[in-house]
All heavy atoms as a GROMACS GRO file, in nm:
protein
  594
    1MET      N    1   0.082  -0.116  -0.003
    1MET     CA    2   0.001   0.000   0.001
    1MET      C    3   0.089   0.123   0.000
    1MET      O    4   0.189   0.128   0.071
    1MET     CB    5  -0.088   0.004   0.125
    1MET     CG    6  -0.203  -0.096   0.117
    1MET     SD    7  -0.292  -0.102   0.268
    1MET     CE    8  -0.218  -0.250   0.332
    2THR      N    9   0.048   0.225  -0.077
    2THR     CA   10   0.118   0.346  -0.079
    2THR      C   11   0.039   0.455  -0.013
    2THR      O   12  -0.075   0.476  -0.050
    2THR     CB   13   0.146   0.385  -0.231
    2THR    OG1   14   0.205   0.279  -0.298
    2THR    CG2   15   0.235   0.505  -0.244
    3PRO      N   16   0.096   0.518   0.093
    3PRO     CA   17   0.019   0.622   0.161
    3PRO      C   18  -0.008   0.742   0.069
    3PRO      O   19   0.076   0.785  -0.009
    3PRO     CB   20   0.106   0.665   0.273
    3PRO     CG   21   0.219   0.562   0.284
    3PRO     CD   22   0.223   0.497   0.147
    4ALA      N   23  -0.130   0.795   0.075
    4ALA     CA   24  -0.164   0.918   0.004
    4ALA      C   25  -0.105   1.037   0.083
    4ALA      O   26  -0.106   1.034   0.205
    4ALA     CB   27  -0.313   0.926  -0.011
    5THR      N   28  -0.068   1.141   0.011
    5THR     CA   29  -0.028   1.257   0.080
    5THR      C   30  -0.153   1.326   0.140
    5THR      O   31  -0.266   1.298   0.099
    5THR     CB   32   0.043   1.357  -0.011
    5THR    OG1   33  -0.049   1.392  -0.117
    5THR    CG2   34   0.169   1.296  -0.067
    6GLU      N   35  -0.134   1.416   0.233
    6GLU     CA   36  -0.245   1.477   0.308
    6GLU      C   37  -0.341   1.551   0.211
    6GLU      O   38  -0.461   1.544   0.238
    6GLU     CB   39  -0.194   1.574   0.414
    6GLU     CG   40  -0.192   1.520   0.546
    6GLU     CD   41  -0.152   1.623   0.651
    6GLU    OE1   42  -0.218   1.729   0.660
    6GLU    OE2   43  -0.050   1.599   0.720
    7ASP      N   44  -0.289   1.614   0.112
    7ASP     CA   45  -0.376   1.689   0.026
    7ASP      C   46  -0.429   1.611  -0.098
    7ASP      O   47  -0.494   1.664  -0.179
    7ASP     CB   48  -0.311   1.818  -0.025
    7ASP     CG   49  -0.176   1.789  -0.098
    7ASP    OD1   50  -0.132   1.673  -0.097
    7ASP    OD2   51  -0.124   1.882  -0.158
    8GLU      N   52  -0.394   1.481  -0.097
    8GLU     CA   53  -0.438   1.394  -0.211
    8GLU      C   54  -0.572   1.331  -0.175
    8GLU      O   55  -0.576   1.248  -0.081
    8GLU     CB   56  -0.331   1.294  -0.237
    8GLU     CG   57  -0.356   1.215  -0.364
    8GLU     CD   58  -0.236   1.128  -0.396
    8GLU    OE1   59  -0.133   1.137  -0.328
    8GLU    OE2   60  -0.250   1.048  -0.491
    9TRP      N   61  -0.676   1.353  -0.249
    9TRP     CA   62  -0.806   1.296  -0.224
    9TRP      C   63  -0.829   1.175  -0.315
    9TRP      O   64  -0.820   1.188  -0.436
    9TRP     CB   65  -0.912   1.400  -0.244
    9TRP     CG   66  -1.051   1.350  -0.225
    9TRP    CD1   67  -1.145   1.340  -0.320
    9TRP    CD2   68  -1.112   1.308  -0.105
    9TRP    NE1   69  -1.259   1.288  -0.271
    9TRP    CE2   70  -1.245   1.269  -0.135
    9TRP    CE3   71  -1.071   1.299   0.031
    9TRP    CZ2   72  -1.329   1.224  -0.042
    9TRP    CZ3   73  -1.159   1.249   0.122
    9TRP    CH2   74  -1.283   1.213   0.087
   10THR      N   75  -0.854   1.060  -0.254
   10THR     CA   76  -0.874   0.939  -0.340
   10THR      C   77  -1.017   0.917  -0.380
   10THR      O   78  -1.045   0.852  -0.477
   10THR     CB   79  -0.821   0.815  -0.268
   10THR    OG1   80  -0.899   0.794  -0.151
   10THR    CG2   81  -0.674   0.821  -0.238
   11GLY      N   82  -1.109   0.974  -0.298
   11GLY     CA   83  -1.253   0.951  -0.328
   11GLY      C   84  -1.300   0.818  -0.275
   11GLY      O   85  -1.413   0.778  -0.309
   12VAL      N   86  -1.217   0.744  -0.200
   12VAL     CA   87  -1.255   0.613  -0.145
   12VAL      C   88  -1.239   0.616   0.003
   12VAL      O   89  -1.142   0.667   0.061
   12VAL     CB   90  -1.163   0.502  -0.208
   12VAL    CG1   91  -1.192   0.369  -0.142
   12VAL    CG2   92  -1.177   0.493  -0.358
   13HIS      N   93  -1.341   0.568   0.073
   13HIS     CA   94  -1.333   0.550   0.219
   13HIS      C   95  -1.329   0.406   0.252
   13HIS      O   96  -1.404   0.323   0.200
   13HIS     CB   97  -1.459   0.613   0.284
   13HIS     CG   98  -1.473   0.587   0.429
   13HIS    ND1   99  -1.381   0.625   0.524
   13HIS    CD2  100  -1.563   0.515   0.497
   13HIS    CE1  101  -1.419   0.585   0.638
   13HIS    NE2  102  -1.529   0.517   0.629
   14CYS      N  103  -1.234   0.371   0.340
   14CYS     CA  104  -1.218   0.237   0.387
   14CYS      C  105  -1.290   0.221   0.522
   14CYS      O  106  -1.266   0.298   0.610
   14CYS     CB  107  -1.070   0.200   0.405
   14CYS     SG  108  -1.049   0.032   0.462
   15ARG      N  109  -1.384   0.127   0.528
   15ARG     CA  110  -1.466   0.105   0.650
   15ARG      C  111  -1.406   0.008   0.747
   15ARG      O  112  -1.475  -0.055   0.823
   15ARG     CB  113  -1.606   0.061   0.605
   15ARG     CG  114  -1.682   0.162   0.528
   15ARG     CD  115  -1.828   0.122   0.504
   15ARG     NE  116  -1.896   0.104   0.630
   15ARG     CZ  117  -1.941  -0.017   0.672
   15ARG    NH1  118  -1.918  -0.126   0.604
   15ARG    NH2  119  -2.002  -0.026   0.792
   16LEU      N  120  -1.274  -0.013   0.740
   16LEU     CA  121  -1.203  -0.112   0.818
   16LEU      C  122  -1.230  -0.095   0.964
   16LEU      O  123  -1.264  -0.194   1.037
   16LEU     CB  124  -1.057  -0.113   0.792
   16LEU     CG  125  -0.974  -0.221   0.858
   16LEU    CD1  126  -1.025  -0.362   0.825
   16LEU    CD2  127  -0.826  -0.210   0.813
   17ASP      N  128  -1.228   0.029   1.013
   17ASP     CA  129  -1.254   0.051   1.156
   17ASP      C  130  -1.390   0.004   1.200
   17ASP      O  131  -1.405  -0.060   1.303
   17ASP     CB  132  -1.233   0.202   1.183
   17ASP     CG  133  -1.168   0.231   1.318
   17ASP    OD1  134  -1.106   0.136   1.377
   17ASP    OD2  135  -1.177   0.343   1.365
   18GLU      N  136  -1.488   0.040   1.121
   18GLU     CA  137  -1.628   0.002   1.151
   18GLU      C  138  -1.643  -0.155   1.152
   18GLU      O  139  -1.713  -0.210   1.236
   18GLU     CB  140  -1.728   0.066   1.056
   18GLU     CG  141  -1.727   0.219   1.061
   18GLU     CD  142  -1.670   0.281   0.935
   18GLU    OE1  143  -1.547   0.276   0.927
   18GLU    OE2  144  -1.744   0.333   0.851
   19LEU      N  145  -1.587  -0.216   1.048
   19LEU     CA  146  -1.600  -0.362   1.033
   19LEU      C  147  -1.531  -0.432   1.150
   19LEU      O  148  -1.582  -0.534   1.202
   19LEU     CB  149  -1.549  -0.407   0.900
   19LEU     CG  150  -1.632  -0.362   0.779
   19LEU    CD1  151  -1.557  -0.395   0.651
   19LEU    CD2  152  -1.773  -0.414   0.780
   20LEU      N  153  -1.411  -0.383   1.190
   20LEU     CA  154  -1.342  -0.446   1.302
   20LEU      C  155  -1.431  -0.434   1.430
   20LEU      O  156  -1.444  -0.529   1.509
   20LEU     CB  157  -1.210  -0.379   1.324
   20LEU     CG  158  -1.100  -0.409   1.223
   20LEU    CD1  159  -0.978  -0.317   1.239
   20LEU    CD2  160  -1.061  -0.557   1.233
   21ALA      N  161  -1.486  -0.313   1.449
   21ALA     CA  162  -1.566  -0.292   1.568
   21ALA      C  163  -1.688  -0.383   1.569
   21ALA      O  164  -1.722  -0.442   1.674
   21ALA     CB  165  -1.609  -0.145   1.580
   22GLU      N  166  -1.754  -0.400   1.455
   22GLU     CA  167  -1.869  -0.479   1.447
   22GLU      C  168  -1.840  -0.630   1.483
   22GLU      O  169  -1.924  -0.700   1.533
   22GLU     CB  170  -1.934  -0.476   1.303
   22GLU     CG  171  -2.001  -0.346   1.271
   22GLU     CD  172  -2.043  -0.339   1.126
   22GLU    OE1  173  -2.034  -0.442   1.050
   22GLU    OE2  174  -2.081  -0.229   1.083
   23ARG      N  175  -1.713  -0.671   1.447
   23ARG     CA  176  -1.680  -0.809   1.469
   23ARG      C  177  -1.602  -0.830   1.597
   23ARG      O  178  -1.556  -0.943   1.629
   23ARG     CB  179  -1.598  -0.856   1.352
   23ARG     CG  180  -1.683  -0.878   1.230
   23ARG     CD  181  -1.613  -0.859   1.100
   23ARG     NE  182  -1.700  -0.876   0.986
   23ARG     CZ  183  -1.792  -0.794   0.937
   23ARG    NH1  184  -1.815  -0.680   0.995
   23ARG    NH2  185  -1.868  -0.823   0.831
   24GLY      N  186  -1.579  -0.726   1.676
   24GLY     CA  187  -1.505  -0.735   1.796
   24GLY      C  188  -1.358  -0.780   1.778
   24GLY      O  189  -1.305  -0.856   1.854
   25MET      N  190  -1.299  -0.734   1.662
   25MET     CA  191  -1.164  -0.779   1.625
   25MET      C  192  -1.075  -0.657   1.629
   25MET      O  193  -1.115  -0.546   1.601
   25MET     CB  194  -1.164  -0.838   1.483
   25MET     CG  195  -1.035  -0.899   1.444
   25MET     SD  196  -1.029  -0.954   1.272
   25MET     CE  197  -1.142  -1.089   1.274
   26THR      N  198  -0.947  -0.681   1.672
   26THR     CA  199  -0.851  -0.576   1.675
   26THR      C  200  -0.770  -0.572   1.550
   26THR      O  201  -0.764  -0.675   1.477
   26THR     CB  202  -0.752  -0.594   1.793
   26THR    OG1  203  -0.676  -0.715   1.771
   26THR    CG2  204  -0.824  -0.602   1.931
   27LEU      N  205  -0.705  -0.462   1.521
   27LEU     CA  206  -0.621  -0.444   1.407
   27LEU      C  207  -0.500  -0.545   1.420
   27LEU      O  208  -0.459  -0.596   1.320
   27LEU     CB  209  -0.570  -0.304   1.395
   27LEU     CG  210  -0.513  -0.261   1.262
   27LEU    CD1  211  -0.617  -0.265   1.153
   27LEU    CD2  212  -0.456  -0.119   1.272
   28THR      N  213  -0.454  -0.564   1.542
   28THR     CA  214  -0.343  -0.658   1.568
   28THR      C  215  -0.386  -0.798   1.531
   28THR      O  216  -0.310  -0.870   1.458
   28THR     CB  217  -0.309  -0.656   1.716
   28THR    OG1  218  -0.267  -0.523   1.748
   28THR    CG2  219  -0.192  -0.753   1.743
   29ARG      N  220  -0.508  -0.844   1.563
   29ARG     CA  221  -0.553  -0.976   1.527
   29ARG      C  222  -0.575  -0.988   1.377
   29ARG      O  223  -0.541  -1.091   1.320
   29ARG     CB  224  -0.685  -1.006   1.600
   29ARG     CG  225  -0.742  -1.143   1.578
   29ARG     CD  226  -0.645  -1.254   1.621
   29ARG     NE  227  -0.698  -1.382   1.582
   29ARG     CZ  228  -0.628  -1.480   1.534
   29ARG    NH1  229  -0.496  -1.465   1.516
   29ARG    NH2  230  -0.679  -1.595   1.496
   30LEU      N  231  -0.629  -0.888   1.314
   30LEU     CA  232  -0.643  -0.894   1.167
   30LEU      C  233  -0.506  -0.901   1.101
   30LEU      O  234  -0.493  -0.981   1.007
   30LEU     CB  235  -0.716  -0.766   1.118
   30LEU     CG  236  -0.744  -0.759   0.974
   30LEU    CD1  237  -0.831  -0.875   0.922
   30LEU    CD2  238  -0.801  -0.625   0.931
   31SER      N  239  -0.409  -0.830   1.153
   31SER     CA  240  -0.277  -0.836   1.099
   31SER      C  241  -0.217  -0.978   1.108
   31SER      O  242  -0.160  -1.028   1.013
   31SER     CB  243  -0.182  -0.740   1.176
   31SER     OG  244  -0.053  -0.757   1.140
   32GLU      N  245  -0.242  -1.047   1.214
   32GLU     CA  246  -0.200  -1.184   1.234
   32GLU      C  247  -0.267  -1.278   1.133
   32GLU      O  248  -0.204  -1.369   1.080
   32GLU     CB  249  -0.223  -1.233   1.379
   32GLU     CG  250  -0.145  -1.164   1.484
   32GLU     CD  251  -0.193  -1.187   1.623
   32GLU    OE1  252  -0.304  -1.250   1.640
   32GLU    OE2  253  -0.129  -1.142   1.720
   33ILE      N  254  -0.394  -1.256   1.115
   33ILE     CA  255  -0.474  -1.346   1.028
   33ILE      C  256  -0.429  -1.326   0.881
   33ILE      O  257  -0.411  -1.428   0.810
   33ILE     CB  258  -0.626  -1.320   1.045
   33ILE    CG1  259  -0.673  -1.358   1.185
   33ILE    CG2  260  -0.706  -1.398   0.938
   33ILE    CD1  261  -0.814  -1.319   1.214
   34VAL      N  262  -0.421  -1.208   0.837
   34VAL     CA  263  -0.395  -1.179   0.697
   34VAL      C  264  -0.250  -1.173   0.657
   34VAL      O  265  -0.212  -1.171   0.536
   34VAL     CB  266  -0.474  -1.058   0.640
   34VAL    CG1  267  -0.623  -1.074   0.662
   34VAL    CG2  268  -0.425  -0.934   0.708
   35GLY      N  269  -0.162  -1.158   0.755
   35GLY     CA  270  -0.020  -1.150   0.725
   35GLY      C  271   0.024  -1.017   0.665
   35GLY      O  272   0.118  -1.014   0.584
   36VAL      N  273  -0.045  -0.911   0.707
   36VAL     CA  274  -0.012  -0.776   0.662
   36VAL      C  275   0.025  -0.696   0.785
   36VAL      O  276  -0.041  -0.714   0.894
   36VAL     CB  277  -0.131  -0.709   0.585
   36VAL    CG1  278  -0.103  -0.564   0.553
   36VAL    CG2  279  -0.164  -0.788   0.458
   37SER      N  280   0.127  -0.611   0.777
   37SER     CA  281   0.170  -0.538   0.894
   37SER      C  282   0.065  -0.447   0.946
   37SER      O  283  -0.021  -0.400   0.873
   37SER     CB  284   0.296  -0.457   0.866
   37SER     OG  285   0.264  -0.345   0.784
   38ILE      N  286   0.070  -0.422   1.078
   38ILE     CA  287  -0.022  -0.331   1.141
   38ILE      C  288  -0.011  -0.189   1.082
   38ILE      O  289  -0.110  -0.122   1.058
   38ILE     CB  290   0.004  -0.325   1.293
   38ILE    CG1  291  -0.030  -0.461   1.358
   38ILE    CG2  292  -0.080  -0.213   1.359
   38ILE    CD1  293   0.012  -0.471   1.500
   39VAL      N  294   0.110  -0.153   1.049
   39VAL     CA  295   0.133  -0.024   0.985
   39VAL      C  296   0.059  -0.007   0.854
   39VAL      O  297  -0.011   0.088   0.830
   39VAL     CB  298   0.288   0.005   0.964
   39VAL    CG1  299   0.309   0.132   0.881
   39VAL    CG2  300   0.354   0.015   1.100
   40ASN      N  301   0.074  -0.110   0.769
   40ASN     CA  302  -0.002  -0.109   0.639
   40ASN      C  303  -0.156  -0.112   0.650
   40ASN      O  304  -0.225  -0.041   0.587
   40ASN     CB  305   0.046  -0.218   0.550
   40ASN     CG  306   0.181  -0.188   0.480
   40ASN    OD1  307   0.220  -0.076   0.470
   40ASN    ND2  308   0.242  -0.288   0.431
   41LEU      N  309  -0.199  -0.188   0.752
   41LEU     CA  310  -0.344  -0.192   0.778
   41LEU      C  311  -0.395  -0.059   0.831
   41LEU      O  312  -0.501  -0.015   0.799
   41LEU     CB  313  -0.381  -0.303   0.873
   41LEU     CG  314  -0.370  -0.448   0.818
   41LEU    CD1  315  -0.399  -0.551   0.920
   41LEU    CD2  316  -0.465  -0.466   0.693
   42SER      N  317  -0.308   0.005   0.917
   42SER     CA  318  -0.344   0.132   0.971
   42SER      C  319  -0.354   0.242   0.860
   42SER      O  320  -0.441   0.329   0.861
   42SER     CB  321  -0.241   0.178   1.075
   42SER     OG  322  -0.274   0.299   1.132
   43VAL      N  323  -0.263   0.236   0.761
   43VAL     CA  324  -0.266   0.327   0.650
   43VAL      C  325  -0.399   0.311   0.577
   43VAL      O  326  -0.467   0.409   0.534
   43VAL     CB  327  -0.145   0.304   0.555
   43VAL    CG1  328  -0.165   0.373   0.418
   43VAL    CG2  329  -0.016   0.350   0.619
   44LEU      N  330  -0.440   0.186   0.556
   44LEU     CA  331  -0.568   0.158   0.488
   44LEU      C  332  -0.685   0.207   0.570
   44LEU      O  333  -0.772   0.276   0.522
   44LEU     CB  334  -0.578   0.008   0.463
   44LEU     CG  335  -0.702  -0.046   0.394
   44LEU    CD1  336  -0.705   0.010   0.254
   44LEU    CD2  337  -0.700  -0.199   0.392
   45LYS      N  338  -0.684   0.177   0.698
   45LYS     CA  339  -0.788   0.210   0.790
   45LYS      C  340  -0.808   0.362   0.803
   45LYS      O  341  -0.921   0.409   0.810
   45LYS     CB  342  -0.756   0.155   0.929
   45LYS     CG  343  -0.859   0.189   1.038
   45LYS     CD  344  -0.817   0.128   1.172
   45LYS     CE  345  -0.713   0.206   1.238
   45LYS     NZ  346  -0.754   0.288   1.348
   46ASN      N  347  -0.703   0.435   0.796
   46ASN     CA  348  -0.711   0.584   0.809
   46ASN      C  349  -0.723   0.653   0.675
   46ASN      O  350  -0.696   0.777   0.667
   46ASN     CB  351  -0.585   0.634   0.883
   46ASN     CG  352  -0.589   0.586   1.031
   46ASN    OD1  353  -0.691   0.600   1.094
   46ASN    ND2  354  -0.481   0.524   1.074
   47ASP      N  355  -0.763   0.583   0.570
   47ASP     CA  356  -0.785   0.644   0.436
   47ASP      C  357  -0.665   0.714   0.380
   47ASP      O  358  -0.677   0.814   0.311
   47ASP     CB  359  -0.907   0.738   0.439
   47ASP     CG  360  -1.040   0.669   0.457
   47ASP    OD1  361  -1.051   0.550   0.420
   47ASP    OD2  362  -1.133   0.729   0.512
   48ARG      N  363  -0.550   0.664   0.405
   48ARG     CA  364  -0.425   0.723   0.353
   48ARG      C  365  -0.367   0.636   0.241
   48ARG      O  366  -0.264   0.672   0.187
   48ARG     CB  367  -0.325   0.743   0.462
   48ARG     CG  368  -0.368   0.858   0.560
   48ARG     CD  369  -0.268   0.869   0.668
   48ARG     NE  370  -0.238   0.736   0.719
   48ARG     CZ  371  -0.160   0.709   0.817
   48ARG    NH1  372  -0.094   0.802   0.880
   48ARG    NH2  373  -0.140   0.587   0.861
   49ALA      N  374  -0.424   0.524   0.210
   49ALA     CA  375  -0.368   0.437   0.105
   49ALA      C  376  -0.416   0.482  -0.033
   49ALA      O  377  -0.534   0.528  -0.047
   49ALA     CB  378  -0.419   0.295   0.130
   50ARG      N  379  -0.321   0.478  -0.126
   50ARG     CA  380  -0.362   0.511  -0.264
   50ARG      C  381  -0.378   0.387  -0.345
   50ARG      O  382  -0.435   0.390  -0.456
   50ARG     CB  383  -0.249   0.596  -0.332
   50ARG     CG  384  -0.237   0.732  -0.279
   50ARG     CD  385  -0.140   0.813  -0.355
   50ARG     NE  386  -0.004   0.751  -0.350
   50ARG     CZ  387   0.093   0.771  -0.436
   50ARG    NH1  388   0.074   0.846  -0.533
   50ARG    NH2  389   0.206   0.709  -0.420
   51ALA      N  390  -0.333   0.271  -0.296
   51ALA     CA  391  -0.343   0.144  -0.369
   51ALA      C  392  -0.349   0.031  -0.270
   51ALA      O  393  -0.299   0.046  -0.157
   51ALA     CB  394  -0.222   0.131  -0.463
   52ILE      N  395  -0.406  -0.080  -0.314
   52ILE     CA  396  -0.406  -0.199  -0.232
   52ILE      C  397  -0.397  -0.321  -0.326
   52ILE      O  398  -0.461  -0.318  -0.434
   52ILE     CB  399  -0.533  -0.210  -0.143
   52ILE    CG1  400  -0.529  -0.332  -0.056
   52ILE    CG2  401  -0.657  -0.203  -0.224
   52ILE    CD1  402  -0.634  -0.338   0.049
   53ARG      N  403  -0.319  -0.417  -0.288
   53ARG     CA  404  -0.307  -0.537  -0.370
   53ARG      C  405  -0.435  -0.616  -0.361
   53ARG      O  406  -0.498  -0.624  -0.254
   53ARG     CB  407  -0.190  -0.623  -0.320
   53ARG     CG  408  -0.058  -0.567  -0.347
   53ARG     CD  409   0.049  -0.667  -0.316
   53ARG     NE  410   0.176  -0.611  -0.358
   53ARG     CZ  411   0.291  -0.622  -0.292
   53ARG    NH1  412   0.290  -0.679  -0.174
   53ARG    NH2  413   0.400  -0.566  -0.339
   54PHE      N  414  -0.472  -0.678  -0.475
   54PHE     CA  415  -0.594  -0.761  -0.476
   54PHE      C  416  -0.581  -0.872  -0.372
   54PHE      O  417  -0.681  -0.904  -0.304
   54PHE     CB  418  -0.620  -0.820  -0.610
   54PHE     CG  419  -0.676  -0.725  -0.718
   54PHE    CD1  420  -0.653  -0.742  -0.847
   54PHE    CD2  421  -0.748  -0.608  -0.672
   54PHE    CE1  422  -0.702  -0.650  -0.944
   54PHE    CE2  423  -0.792  -0.519  -0.764
   54PHE     CZ  424  -0.776  -0.544  -0.901
   55SER      N  425  -0.466  -0.930  -0.359
   55SER     CA  426  -0.446  -1.039  -0.265
   55SER      C  427  -0.468  -0.992  -0.117
   55SER      O  428  -0.530  -1.065  -0.042
   55SER     CB  429  -0.309  -1.102  -0.274
   55SER     OG  430  -0.204  -1.002  -0.255
   56THR      N  431  -0.427  -0.868  -0.087
   56THR     CA  432  -0.451  -0.812   0.044
   56THR      C  433  -0.599  -0.785   0.064
   56THR      O  434  -0.658  -0.818   0.169
   56THR     CB  435  -0.372  -0.683   0.065
   56THR    OG1  436  -0.233  -0.712   0.049
   56THR    CG2  437  -0.399  -0.620   0.200
   57LEU      N  438  -0.664  -0.729  -0.035
   57LEU     CA  439  -0.804  -0.700  -0.034
   57LEU      C  440  -0.885  -0.828  -0.010
   57LEU      O  441  -0.974  -0.826   0.076
   57LEU     CB  442  -0.844  -0.632  -0.165
   57LEU     CG  443  -0.989  -0.577  -0.174
   57LEU    CD1  444  -1.013  -0.472  -0.072
   57LEU    CD2  445  -1.006  -0.514  -0.312
   58ILE      N  446  -0.856  -0.930  -0.080
   58ILE     CA  447  -0.930  -1.059  -0.063
   58ILE      C  448  -0.900  -1.110   0.074
   58ILE      O  449  -0.995  -1.164   0.141
   58ILE     CB  450  -0.887  -1.159  -0.178
   58ILE    CG1  451  -0.932  -1.107  -0.312
   58ILE    CG2  452  -0.944  -1.294  -0.151
   58ILE    CD1  453  -1.080  -1.086  -0.325
   59ALA      N  454  -0.779  -1.107   0.121
   59ALA     CA  455  -0.749  -1.169   0.252
   59ALA      C  456  -0.822  -1.090   0.365
   59ALA      O  457  -0.873  -1.154   0.456
   59ALA     CB  458  -0.597  -1.163   0.276
   60VAL      N  459  -0.824  -0.960   0.357
   60VAL     CA  460  -0.896  -0.883   0.456
   60VAL      C  461  -1.050  -0.910   0.454
   60VAL      O  462  -1.115  -0.934   0.560
   60VAL     CB  463  -0.874  -0.731   0.436
   60VAL    CG1  464  -0.967  -0.644   0.519
   60VAL    CG2  465  -0.725  -0.697   0.465
   61CYS      N  466  -1.102  -0.918   0.333
   61CYS     CA  467  -1.245  -0.954   0.316
   61CYS      C  468  -1.280  -1.092   0.371
   61CYS      O  469  -1.380  -1.112   0.434
   61CYS     CB  470  -1.292  -0.931   0.177
   61CYS     SG  471  -1.304  -0.760   0.127
   62GLN      N  472  -1.190  -1.189   0.346
   62GLN     CA  473  -1.214  -1.324   0.400
   62GLN      C  474  -1.204  -1.325   0.548
   62GLN      O  475  -1.293  -1.384   0.616
   62GLN     CB  476  -1.110  -1.420   0.343
   62GLN     CG  477  -1.139  -1.453   0.197
   62GLN     CD  478  -1.027  -1.540   0.133
   62GLN    OE1  479  -0.914  -1.541   0.180
   62GLN    NE2  480  -1.062  -1.611   0.030
   63ALA      N  481  -1.110  -1.254   0.605
   63ALA     CA  482  -1.092  -1.248   0.750
   63ALA      C  483  -1.212  -1.179   0.820
   63ALA      O  484  -1.249  -1.223   0.930
   63ALA     CB  485  -0.965  -1.183   0.789
   64LEU      N  486  -1.264  -1.087   0.751
   64LEU     CA  487  -1.380  -1.010   0.811
   64LEU      C  488  -1.514  -1.062   0.763
   64LEU      O  489  -1.619  -1.008   0.804
   64LEU     CB  490  -1.368  -0.861   0.776
   64LEU     CG  491  -1.248  -0.789   0.835
   64LEU    CD1  492  -1.236  -0.645   0.784
   64LEU    CD2  493  -1.251  -0.788   0.989
   65ASP      N  494  -1.513  -1.164   0.678
   65ASP     CA  495  -1.635  -1.223   0.624
   65ASP      C  496  -1.725  -1.112   0.565
   65ASP      O  497  -1.842  -1.096   0.600
   65ASP     CB  498  -1.711  -1.302   0.731
   65ASP     CG  499  -1.824  -1.383   0.671
   65ASP    OD1  500  -1.815  -1.424   0.552
   65ASP    OD2  501  -1.922  -1.404   0.741
   66CYS      N  502  -1.666  -1.040   0.471
   66CYS     CA  503  -1.739  -0.927   0.406
   66CYS      C  504  -1.708  -0.930   0.256
   66CYS      O  505  -1.618  -0.992   0.212
   66CYS     CB  506  -1.706  -0.796   0.474
   66CYS     SG  507  -1.540  -0.733   0.439
   67GLU      N  508  -1.781  -0.842   0.193
   67GLU     CA  509  -1.759  -0.821   0.044
   67GLU      C  510  -1.672  -0.697   0.027
   67GLU      O  511  -1.666  -0.611   0.118
   67GLU     CB  512  -1.891  -0.800  -0.027
   67GLU     CG  513  -1.978  -0.919  -0.026
   67GLU     CD  514  -1.924  -1.046  -0.100
   67GLU    OE1  515  -1.856  -1.017  -0.203
   67GLU    OE2  516  -1.941  -1.154  -0.053
   68ILE      N  517  -1.606  -0.687  -0.083
   68ILE     CA  518  -1.522  -0.570  -0.114
   68ILE      C  519  -1.597  -0.440  -0.097
   68ILE      O  520  -1.550  -0.343  -0.038
   68ILE     CB  521  -1.458  -0.581  -0.252
   68ILE    CG1  522  -1.365  -0.699  -0.257
   68ILE    CG2  523  -1.385  -0.455  -0.293
   68ILE    CD1  524  -1.316  -0.743  -0.394
   69GLY      N  525  -1.723  -0.441  -0.139
   69GLY     CA  526  -1.810  -0.321  -0.131
   69GLY      C  527  -1.844  -0.283   0.013
   69GLY      O  528  -1.889  -0.174   0.041
   70ASP      N  529  -1.831  -0.377   0.102
   70ASP     CA  530  -1.858  -0.349   0.246
   70ASP      C  531  -1.737  -0.278   0.306
   70ASP      O  532  -1.745  -0.203   0.401
   70ASP     CB  533  -1.880  -0.477   0.324
   70ASP     CG  534  -1.995  -0.558   0.280
   70ASP    OD1  535  -2.095  -0.494   0.236
   70ASP    OD2  536  -1.994  -0.684   0.288
   71LEU      N  537  -1.620  -0.310   0.249
   71LEU     CA  538  -1.492  -0.253   0.301
   71LEU      C  539  -1.461  -0.118   0.243
   71LEU      O  540  -1.422  -0.029   0.310
   71LEU     CB  541  -1.378  -0.354   0.275
   71LEU     CG  542  -1.240  -0.308   0.323
   71LEU    CD1  543  -1.232  -0.301   0.476
   71LEU    CD2  544  -1.137  -0.412   0.273
   72LEU      N  545  -1.474  -0.110   0.108
   72LEU     CA  546  -1.438   0.014   0.036
   72LEU      C  547  -1.565   0.077  -0.024
   72LEU      O  548  -1.636   0.014  -0.096
   72LEU     CB  549  -1.337  -0.017  -0.075
   72LEU     CG  550  -1.204  -0.081  -0.034
   72LEU    CD1  551  -1.122  -0.114  -0.152
   72LEU    CD2  552  -1.129   0.013   0.061
   73VAL      N  553  -1.580   0.204   0.010
   73VAL     CA  554  -1.702   0.272  -0.042
   73VAL      C  555  -1.657   0.406  -0.101
   73VAL      O  556  -1.553   0.461  -0.060
   73VAL     CB  557  -1.805   0.302   0.066
   73VAL    CG1  558  -1.864   0.167   0.113
   73VAL    CG2  559  -1.751   0.379   0.183
   74ARG      N  560  -1.735   0.454  -0.197
   74ARG     CA  561  -1.709   0.586  -0.254
   74ARG      C  562  -1.738   0.692  -0.148
   74ARG      O  563  -1.838   0.687  -0.082
   74ARG     CB  564  -1.790   0.607  -0.383
   74ARG     CG  565  -1.738   0.715  -0.468
   74ARG     CD  566  -1.809   0.726  -0.596
   74ARG     NE  567  -1.933   0.800  -0.571
   74ARG     CZ  568  -2.043   0.792  -0.641
   74ARG    NH1  569  -2.049   0.707  -0.748
   74ARG    NH2  570  -2.148   0.865  -0.618
   75ALA      N  571  -1.650   0.790  -0.143
   75ALA     CA  572  -1.664   0.895  -0.035
   75ALA      C  573  -1.677   1.031  -0.101
   75ALA      O  574  -1.612   1.061  -0.202
   75ALA     CB  575  -1.543   0.894   0.053
   76ASP      N  576  -1.761   1.113  -0.041
   76ASP     CA  577  -1.772   1.253  -0.079
   76ASP      C  578  -1.677   1.331   0.003
   76ASP      O  579  -1.652   1.299   0.118
   76ASP     CB  580  -1.916   1.302  -0.061
   76ASP     CG  581  -2.011   1.232  -0.151
   76ASP    OD1  582  -1.975   1.202  -0.262
   76ASP    OD2  583  -2.128   1.211  -0.111
   77ARG      N  584  -1.622   1.433  -0.049
   77ARG     CA  585  -1.527   1.518   0.024
   77ARG      C  586  -1.590   1.592   0.129
   77ARG      O  587  -1.660   1.621   0.199
   77ARG     CB  588  -1.461   1.615  -0.071
   77ARG     CG  589  -1.332   1.666  -0.014
   77ARG     CD  590  -1.249   1.721  -0.116
   77ARG     NE  591  -1.118   1.678  -0.076
   77ARG     CZ  592  -1.009   1.723  -0.127
   77ARG    NH1  593  -1.007   1.813  -0.226
   77ARG    NH2  594  -0.895   1.688  -0.089
   0.00000   0.00000   0.00000
């Protein structure tokens, strides 16, 4: 994942925080399950990612038992 700069708007909101809360799961536990660093998941969670590998996206969705559209949504500024 590549962090977006502060002034760079991607138009995508990641609902990772909400999904983790709904499932009672921590970012640390998700990191262990999917094999992605906490730092990279945090970049995604805080809407600072500009890109995500499909393999990471699928692994996160499998771990959270959700669809891609549940995790990533179009955001208005």
